[in-house]
N, C-alpha and C positions, 0 to 999 in steps of 0.2 A: 111248912117249912121241910118236912122231910122230903118232900120228893125234889128242891130245891137241891138239897146235899146228896141223893141217891146216886150210887158208885157202883159201878160192875165192872171189874177186872175182869173182860174177857179177853181173850184173845189179841182183838185190834186194839184193846187200851192198853194191854200189856208192850205189844209194840211199839204204841205211840210214845209210850212214855221214856224210852230211851232215845226215839227220834227227835222230840222238844225238847228233851235235854243237848243233844248235840246243836239243835239250830241255838238253843242259848249260849254254849259255851263259843262257837265260831263267832254270834252276834259279838259278845264281850271281847275276843280276841279280834275283832275286827275294829271295833271301837278303840281299844286300846293301842294298838297297831299304827294307827289313822292319826291317835290323839284327837280326838272328836269330844266336844264338850256334851257326850250322849254316853247311855250306858250301854244303850240295844242287846240287852240280856234278857230281854222277858218275852221275844217273839216266840219263842216256844214257850214258856209259860201260858202266854195268852191262848196260843192253839190248843194246849193241853187242855186248858181250864172250857174252853166254847163245845170241845171235840167230848171231853169226858166227862166235864163238871169241874165244882171247886175242889174236892179232893185233888183229883188228879192235876189240876193246875199247879194245885201247895207243893206236891210232891214233885211235877217237874221244878217248881222255883226253887226249892227247897235240895234239891240233890244237883241239880247244877251250881249252885253255891259251895256246896260240899267239896263236890266234885273239883270243881274250877280252884277253891282256895287251897286244897290241900296237893294240886298239882302243878300251880304255880307257885306256891310257899305265900297267895296275898291272903294273909289273915284278915284282913278286914271286909274280904268278901264272905269269910266263912260267918262274922258275925250280922250279914245282913239277908243271910237264909232267912231270917224272921220276916223283913220286908218283902222278899219272895213269898213268903207262904201269904201275906195279907194279898198281894196283888193276885196271886191265883186264887184266892177266894173269891174276892171282890171281883173280878173279871168272870169267873165261875155262874157265881150268881145272875150277876147283868147276864149273861148270854140264857141262863137257863127261865130269866123273867121274857127274854124277847128282844134283848137289845143288839144282837147282830144282827138283823133283820135288815136294817137298812145303811146307809153310810151315815147318816146324822146319827142314828142310834150308838153307831159303834164306836163314834168321837165322843159320842158322851160316855161310852163304856170305858173308854182310854183316859177319860179323866177322871172316872170314879177310882180307876186303878193307879191312876197316878196320886190321886188324893189319898190313898190307901198306904202308898208307898211313901208319901210325905209323912202320916200320922204315924208310921211305926219308924220311921229311920229318924228322925227329929230328935226325939228322945235319946236312940243309940248314939249318935252324933254328939249331942253334948255328954254324953256318959263316956265315950271312950275315946273323942278325938277333940273337946273342948268346944263342941259346936261346926266344926268343918266336916266336908262331906270327902274329901280328896279330887273332888271335883274343882278345874282350875277358874270355871266362870262361875258357880256358884262360890266358892271360896273367896271371889273378889268381890263378891256382894256381901260376902259374911261380911270380910275387913269392911268394907266401907260403912257398915252397919257399927260395928265396934266403934271406927275409929270418929262415927258422931253419938258415942253413947248408947247405941241402941241396946237393950237387955239381950244378954246371951240367946234366949230364947226364940226371939222376936228373928234375930240375926239367923240362927240356925235353921228356922223355919223356911224364911226367904232365899236361903241358902238352900234349900231342898228343894223348894220349888219350881225356882228356876231352871234345876236341873231335870226333874222327876217331870213335870208336866210336858214339857217339849216332848222328852226323851218319850211316853208313854204316850204321846199322840202320835209320834211318828210310828213309834210300835203297831198301835191301835190300826194306823193306815194299811203297815205292810200286811197284817195281819187279817183286815177285812179283804185286802185283796187276793188272800192265797183262800180263806175260806168262802167265801164268795164264788168263787172257781172253781172247788172241787165238785165233783159227778155227785150227784144224790146218791147214787149207787154206795160211794163210800163213805158219804155222812151217815147214811143209813145203818152202818154198820155200827155206828156210836147212839145207840138207840133209845139210850138214856134220857138225850139231850132233844126233845122231841120239837123245839123252838130253831132246829137247824132244816127243817123240811121244806121251808120258806124260799129259802136260797137257791140260788140257779147253780 
C-alpha cells in the first residue's frame, strides 16, 4: 500500500505540477467558452497522477480548482477541489497498479476516476446546490427525475453520472494518447511509477 502512495518531489515532478495545473485551467476555459456539456478540467490532474502518483495528482487537481476559482470568481469550483483530489488519487492508484498500459485499461482507469468524482461530488451537489451540478445536460436529467418524484439523492447521482462519466472517458482517451507517446527517457524521470516503463 505504501508503494502506491510513494511520492518524490524531484525537479521533474516540481516542474510537472504547474504544467498540469495549466492544462487543467485551459481545458476548463475551453469547455466553458464553447459551452460544452463537459468539464475537461482533469486532463492535467490525470497526467500528474500517472507520472507522479496519487499525491501529485491530488495536488494538481486541488490547486487547479483553487486557482481557477479565485481568478475567475467561480466559487463553485472552489468547493469541488475535493472531487479533484478524489480523481487524482483514484487515477494515480490505478496507474500504479498498471492500468495505463493498454487502451482498455486506460478506459477502466477513466471510469474509476469518473466514479470517484461522482461519489465525492453528489453529496456536495445536494449540500450546496440542492442536487444540481450547474451543467446544462446533467441538470436537465435532475429536473426530469424531480418531476417524476424521484428522491433528490438519486436525481443528483444521475445528474453527476451523466456529466462525469463521459467527461472522464474523453479525458482518459486524451491522457492515454499523450502518455503513450511520451519517450521513455522522459517517463523514466518519474521513476516512482514503474508501470510506465511498458509504454512506448
